[in-house]
C-alpha positions in Angstrom: -1.0 -28.8 -32.1 2.0 -27.1 -33.8 5.6 -28.0 -34.2 7.8 -28.5 -31.1 11.3 -27.2 -30.8 14.1 -28.8 -28.9 13.4 -26.8 -25.8 9.7 -28.0 -25.7 8.4 -24.7 -27.1 5.2 -25.2 -29.2 5.0 -23.0 -32.3 1.8 -22.8 -34.3 0.2 -20.4 -36.8 -3.0 -18.8 -35.6 -5.5 -16.5 -37.2 -3.7 -13.3 -35.9 -0.1 -14.4 -36.4 2.3 -16.9 -34.9 1.7 -18.3 -31.4 4.4 -19.7 -29.2 3.9 -21.6 -26.0 7.1 -21.4 -23.9 7.7 -23.5 -20.8 8.6 -21.5 -17.7 12.0 -22.9 -16.4 11.2 -21.8 -12.9 7.7 -23.2 -12.5 6.8 -26.8 -13.6 3.6 -27.0 -15.7 3.7 -23.2 -16.4 3.7 -21.7 -19.8 4.0 -18.3 -21.4 1.9 -17.6 -24.6 3.5 -15.2 -27.1 1.9 -13.8 -30.2 4.3 -12.6 -32.9 6.9 -12.4 -30.1 4.8 -10.3 -27.7 4.0 -11.9 -24.4 0.2 -12.4 -24.0 -0.4 -14.7 -21.1 1.3 -16.8 -18.4 -0.5 -19.8 -17.1 0.4 -22.2 -14.2 -1.6 -25.3 -14.8 -0.8 -26.6 -11.3 -1.8 -23.4 -9.6 -4.2 -21.1 -11.4 -4.0 -18.6 -8.6 -0.4 -17.8 -9.5 -0.4 -14.6 -11.6 3.0 -13.9 -13.1 2.5 -10.7 -15.2 2.5 -7.4 -13.4 -0.7 -6.0 -14.9 -2.6 -9.4 -14.5 -1.7 -9.3 -10.8 -3.3 -5.8 -10.6 -6.4 -7.1 -12.4 -6.5 -10.1 -9.9 -6.2 -7.7 -7.0 -9.1 -5.7 -8.2 -11.2 -8.8 -8.7 -10.4 -9.9 -5.2 -11.6 -6.5 -3.8 -14.6 -5.6 -5.8 -16.9 -8.2 -4.1 -16.8 -10.2 -0.9 -14.1 -12.9 -0.9 -15.2 -16.1 -2.6 -18.6 -14.7 -3.8 -19.3 -15.8 -7.4 -19.4 -13.1 -10.1 -20.8 -12.8 -13.6 -17.8 -11.8 -15.7 -17.4 -11.0 -19.4 -13.8 -11.3 -20.7 -13.0 -9.4 -23.8 -9.9 -11.1 -25.1 -9.0 -14.6 -24.0 -5.3 -15.3 -24.6 -4.5 -18.4 -22.5 -7.5 -17.7 -20.1 -5.3 -16.7 -17.1 -7.9 -14.6 -15.5 -10.9 -16.9 -16.1 -8.8 -19.8 -14.5 -8.0 -17.5 -11.6 -11.7 -16.8 -11.0 -12.6 -20.4 -11.3 -10.2 -21.1 -8.4 -10.9 -18.0 -6.2 -14.6 -17.5 -6.9 -16.1 -20.9 -7.7 -19.5 -20.8 -9.2 -18.8 -17.7 -11.2 -20.5 -17.4 -14.6 -17.9 -16.4 -17.2 -18.0 -15.7 -20.9 -14.8 -15.3 -22.9 -14.9 -13.5 -26.2 -11.7 -14.2 -28.3 -11.5 -13.2 -31.9 -8.8 -15.8 -32.8 -10.4 -19.2 -33.2 -7.2 -21.0 -34.0 -5.6 -19.6 -30.8 -8.6 -20.8 -28.8 -8.2 -24.3 -30.2 -4.4 -24.3 -29.5 -5.0 -23.3 -25.9 -7.8 -25.8 -25.5 -5.5 -28.6 -26.7 -2.2 -27.6 -25.1 -3.2 -25.8 -21.9 -6.7 -27.2 -21.2 -8.7 -25.4 -18.6 -10.9 -27.2 -16.0 -14.3 -28.3 -17.4 -16.9 -26.0 -16.1 -20.4 -25.4 -17.7 -20.3 -21.9 -16.3 -17.2 -21.0 -18.3 -18.0 -20.5 -22.0 -15.4 -19.5 -24.6 -16.7 -18.1 -27.8 -14.9 -17.0 -31.0 -16.2 -13.5 -31.6 -15.1 -9.8 -31.9 -15.3 -8.0 -28.6 -17.5 -5.2 -29.8 -19.9 -7.6 -31.5 -20.1 -9.6 -28.3 -21.1 -6.5 -26.4 -23.8 -5.6 -29.0 -25.4 -9.0 -28.6 -25.4 -8.9 -24.8 -28.5 -7.9 -22.8 -28.5 -4.9 -20.4 -27.0 -5.4 -16.9 -25.9 -9.0 -17.7 -22.5 -8.8 -15.9 -20.9 -7.7 -12.7 -17.5 -7.2 -14.3 -16.2 -6.7 -17.8 -12.4 -7.4 -18.2 -10.9 -5.9 -21.4 -7.5 -7.2 -22.5 -7.6 -7.1 -26.3 -4.5 -6.6 -28.4 -3.8 -7.1 -32.1 -0.2 -6.7 -33.0 0.5 -5.5 -29.4 -2.0 -2.7 -29.9 -5.6 -2.3 -28.7 -7.9 -2.0 -31.8 -9.4 1.4 -32.5 -13.0 0.2 -32.3 -12.4 -0.8 -28.6 -11.2 2.7 -27.6 -14.2 4.9 -28.3 -17.0 6.4 -26.1 -19.5 4.4 -28.2 -17.6 1.2 -27.2 -17.5 2.4 -23.5 -21.2 3.0 -23.6 -21.8 -0.6 -24.6 -19.6 -1.8 -21.8 -21.6 0.4 -19.3 -24.9 -0.9 -20.7 -24.1 -4.6 -20.1 -22.8 -3.9 -16.6 -25.0 -4.1 -13.5 -25.6 -0.8 -11.8 -22.8 -1.6 -9.3 -20.7 -3.3 -11.9 -17.0 -2.7 -12.8 -14.9 -2.3 -16.0 -11.3 -3.5 -15.7 -9.2 -2.5 -18.7 -5.5 -3.2 -19.6 -4.1 0.0 -21.1 -0.6 -0.3 -22.6 1.1 3.0 -23.3 4.3 5.0 -23.1 5.4 8.6 -23.0 3.6 11.0 -23.2 0.6 8.7 -22.3 -1.8 10.2 -24.8 -3.7 6.9 -25.2 -4.0 6.2 -21.4 -5.1 9.8 -20.7 -7.7 9.7 -23.5 -9.0 6.3 -22.3 -9.5 7.6 -18.8 -11.4 10.6 -20.1 -13.4 8.5 -22.5 -14.5 5.8 -20.1 -15.3 8.3 -17.3 -18.0 9.9 -19.5 -20.1 6.7 -18.9 -18.4 5.1 -15.8 -17.4 8.2 -13.8 -16.0 6.6 -10.6 -12.5 5.3 -11.5 -8.9 4.8 -10.6 -5.7 3.8 -12.4 -3.2 1.3 -11.0 0.3 0.9 -12.3 4.0 1.2 -11.9 5.1 4.7 -10.8 7.5 5.1 -13.8 4.7 4.3 -16.3 2.2 6.6 -14.6 4.8 9.4 -14.7 5.3 8.8 -18.4 8.9 7.7 -18.1 8.6 4.3 -19.8 6.2 2.1 -21.8 4.1 -0.3 -19.7 0.7 -1.5 -18.6 -1.9 0.5 -16.6 -5.1 -1.1 -15.2 -8.2 1.1 -15.3 -10.9 0.3 -12.7 -14.1 2.2 -13.5 -17.8 2.0 -12.4 -20.7 4.0 -11.1 -19.7 3.7 -7.4 -16.4 4.5 -5.7 -13.7 1.9 -6.2 -11.9 0.5 -3.1 -9.0 2.9 -3.5 -7.4 2.4 0.0 -7.5 -1.4 -0.4 -6.1 -1.3 -3.9 -3.4 1.1 -2.8 -2.3 -1.3 -0.1 -2.3 -4.3 -2.5 -0.4 -2.4 -5.1 2.2 -1.1 -2.7 2.8 -4.6 -1.2 3.0 -6.5 -4.5 6.0 -8.2 -6.0 5.9 -5.4 -8.5 5.1 -2.4 -6.3 2.8 0.1 -7.9 0.6 3.0 -7.0 -3.0 4.1 -7.5 -4.1 7.3 -9.1 -7.6 8.5 -8.1 -9.7 11.5 -7.2 -8.2 14.9 -8.0 -5.0 13.3 -9.1 -6.9 11.3 -11.7 -8.6 14.4 -12.8 -5.2 16.0 -13.4 -4.0 12.9 -15.2 -6.8 13.0 -17.7 -7.1 16.8 -17.8 -7.4 18.1 -21.3 -7.4 14.7 -23.0 -10.0 14.3 -25.7 -12.9 11.9 -25.6 -12.4 9.4 -28.3 -15.2 8.7 -30.7 -15.6 6.0 -33.4 -15.1 8.6 -36.1 -11.6 9.5 -34.9 -10.5 6.4 -33.0 -7.1 4.9 -33.6 -5.2 1.9 -32.4 -3.4 2.3 -29.1 0.3 3.4 -29.0 2.7 0.8 -30.5 5.3 -0.5 -28.1 8.9 0.6 -28.6 11.0 -1.6 -30.9 12.7 -4.6 -29.1 10.7 -4.2 -25.9 9.4 -7.8 -26.1 12.8 -9.4 -27.1 12.8 -13.0 -25.8 15.8 -15.3 -25.7 15.6 -17.9 -28.4 
């Protein structure tokens, strides 16, 4: 399973680098997954409804609000990590059909052994590239696509283009939703371009995040919620404002201004997302 350190950390090589599972000193049976030092997931095995990371809480809030409470959903997860969001949906929307596409097979096996998820025939985890998974998926197969894919703390270029976004739109039901984790910092060129790009195929959208990140004052995570019908902006606004990590929602004319002038990204000119500042993920050893 990997070598253990004296503080019960598990360290193991995986296909995309070195993985660490770090116990949470404040929550028994809770672990943080890091890849090459960058935090990827936090999982509470005793309570899968506990969401620790700020951006994951925003994804969870969106998932709570995009359909009636408890109603099962068909969800495709692009990027698996430690399966925090699939576990959350197992608990909050039992009966949901979920497929997880994770490119790192060694990471999947590490999580399967060290942080096993509840057995569920409706939850399938497959080792595959996210774009290839979309290409092999039938039209309108999912109610929600959740994208949280990083390699070396950056979203790969082939998952940032309008051609990619068109594939996401194709596999979504007419009233379906795309939830994407966008990591960026000043001057937010990546986030602005992603909003412009995704809205060409899924025009009804909003952006949820910390006010300082949205204003381009620091690096952080923004959650894009996009579909073909209007997102529940008032409800998302209330959830974001009342969260442990208070945030705000950008929508309507404000979102138009946010993305104004940003180029639509195409496969031919796509690049990986903005790298994080040096030292931002420093963790006590």
